[in-house]
Structure formats: structure tokens, C-alpha cells
Residue, then its C-alpha position, 0 to 999 in steps of 0.5 A: x549532086x545537089x546545089x545550095x541556096x548560097x553562092x558559088x564561092x565553095x563556102x564551109x569546105x575544106x580545101x585541097x591543099x590539106x596534103x600539101x600543108x602537112x608540116x612533119x614536126x608534131x603541132x596542136x589539132x587546131x594550128x594544123x587544122x586551120x592550115x590545112x584547112x579554111x572555111x568559110x561561115x555560110x551566107x544564110x541561115x534560118x530562123x531556129x526555135x526552142x527544142x524540147x528540153x534535154x535530159x541532164x545527161x545532155x545539158x553538160x555537152x551541147x554535142x552529146x549527140x555528135x562525136x568528139x574533136x579528132x586531133x589526127x595523127x599527122x603521119x596518116x595518110x592523105x586521102x583524096x575524095x572526089x565529089x559529086x558529078x563535077x569530082x570537086x575534091x577534098x583532103x582528109x586524113x586517112x584515121x579521121x575518114x575511117x571513123x566511118x565503115x563505109x570509108x574504112x571499108x574502101x581505104x583497106x581496098x586500097x592497101x597497097x595502092x602506091x599513088x595515094x588512096x582515092x575514094x570517088x562519091x558521084x552522087x554525093x554533093x559536095x556541101x553535104x561532104x563538106x559538113x560530114x567531113x567537118x563532123x568528123x574532125x569537129x564532132x559537130x557541123x555548121x551552124x553549130x549546136x549549142x545548149x542555152x542554160x538559162x532558157x534549158x534550150x538547144x539552138x543554132x548558132x548564128x554567126x552572121x548575126x542575121x537570126x538564120x541558118x541556111x537550111x535547104x539544099x536544091x536537086x537537080x531538078x530545083x527541088x528544096x531538101x532539107x539540108x540536114x535530112x540529106x545528111x542523116x540519110x548520107x550518115x547512115x549510108x556511111x554508118x555514122x549512127x552519131x552524125x545521124x542523131x546530131x542532123x535528126x535534133x537539128x532538123x527539129x530545131x527548123x521552124x518556118x519551112x514551107x510545106x512543099x519543102x517538108x513534103x520533097x524532103x519526107x519522101x526523099x528521107x523515105x527514098x534513102x532510109x529503110x523501112x526500118x528507119x524509126x527516127x527521120x520517119x516518124x519525125x516526118x509523121x509527126x511533124x505532118x500531124x502537128x501541123x494537119x491544119x495547115x497541111x489540109x489546106x495546101x494544095x501541095x498536099x493534095x497534089x502529092x497524095x494524088x500522085x501517090x508513089x511512096x510509102x509516106x502517105x500510108x504511114x502517115x495515115x496509119x499515124x493519124x488513125x493510131x493519133x485518133x484512137x489515142x485521143x479517143x482513149x483519153x475521152x472516152x477511157x476504157x470501163x474494167 
């Protein structure tokens, strides 16, 4: 279970009162959603930087990497989800939750349950699951991603006007991990490929992250993704290589490499070797 740097007021969560506040009449999704779930803007933000210019097809939709907002069937069953060691309760429409193959299978296994369906996620972070649930309903999660047509760049919304977006959560041992990295890994577990792409895109917009946080997040990514993952792992390798002048002076980097225990550093060695080979090929092109 993780804790966040924000206060303990359960911000950005979806209220368990969803099942009780459902109207029998067909209403617009926004109205029913607002009654069912109450959300608060994050207490803390992180400064963002411009992302690479997207393709023309992506410019028309800032959340192209995500999914479209989902209007739930108001007759859909309400599923209770108990998250974390503290069993924090969430509620969601079954048809929305089952966009995830993981939850679809969990609900099918409880098809004949008379007292309502319940899914237990003791190892999940309530903050991360709240973001995933927000994504399933809205096609994005806080902070929202938008496209600046004037500068042809992506940016993360600054809801509180501080210019910062909260971007880290903490493990029980107090280690800081980038929130988007945890969301990416959870999305892989739940079979949400589009959410993985969205989380990776948002992580590319972060700036000013400490070396220790990058390394701990890279370790987390390696521990929670399969060896076949070619996105998040590659992101960290490229990030460390680009910032090699900073990392080679980092005491944390030295300590991490001396401790080892992760395939991260062998992959980093291979990636840096390939990088040097590429530079050598450019400077001394081979003759036929």
C-alpha cells in the first residue's frame, strides 16, 4: 500500500455512497456521476515541461492515448471494491469496471452472488485505484492532459493555479515512487493498455524529479513489469542516459549500482553501449 504527499482527507477519491444515490430515472451521465462521486482537486502539483510534438491525428484529441468518457448504464449493478490494507471502500458500475479484463473476470466469478459483488485489492494503493477508476469513467485522470495548439505541445492541467502537480506517492518503507509509474504497472495488471500509454505520456511531462526518485521508480518499474515491456523500462533507460552528467555525480546512483539486485543496471549498460556505438557510427561512417 502506498501513501501520498497530500493530506489524509481522501482527496480525488470516489465516494462509497454511489450505490445509494442512484436514481431510477435515466439522467445525463454528468449529473448522475456528480451525485454519485465527489472529487477534490489535488493539494499539490509538480511543474511540468513541454512534451514532444504529437502527430496531427493526436492534436485533435488531448486524451487520444486514453479512452472516451463512459456513460454508465444506470441499471448496471454496483460493485464494491475494498482497496489497501485498510480496506478503503470504493463503488463503481459493473459495466464501467468491466472495461478491465481483470475486473470482468472477477465479476463473472461472482455471477450468482446474492448479496452484491465485491472485489478485494489488498495490495493496491487507494490513490492509484482512485485514478484508475477516474480514468474508466472519464477517459483521463487528475491532473488532466491537454494540448496547447499555440505551442504545439502537451501539458498537464494546473487546477489550483500553483504551477505544480503532485507526482509522487510513498511505499510503506517511505520510498518515493512516481505516481504515473505505479499507475502504468497497475494498468498492466488490470489489462488496460490505453491507460498504460496515457500514464507513460504523462510521466514524460514531469520535470525537476530527484535522482533518487527516478532510480527508485525505475526499480519499481522493473519489479512490476514483465521483461517483454518495451515502454516504461526503455523510458527510464533513455532518461538516465540523457541525464548521465547528473547521475554520474549522484551518490544515490553509486549506491544503487553497488547494491545491484535489479536487471535495470545491465539493461542500462547495454543501452549506453548501443548509444556510444551509434555516436561512433555518426562520427566515423563506415565505407563500403
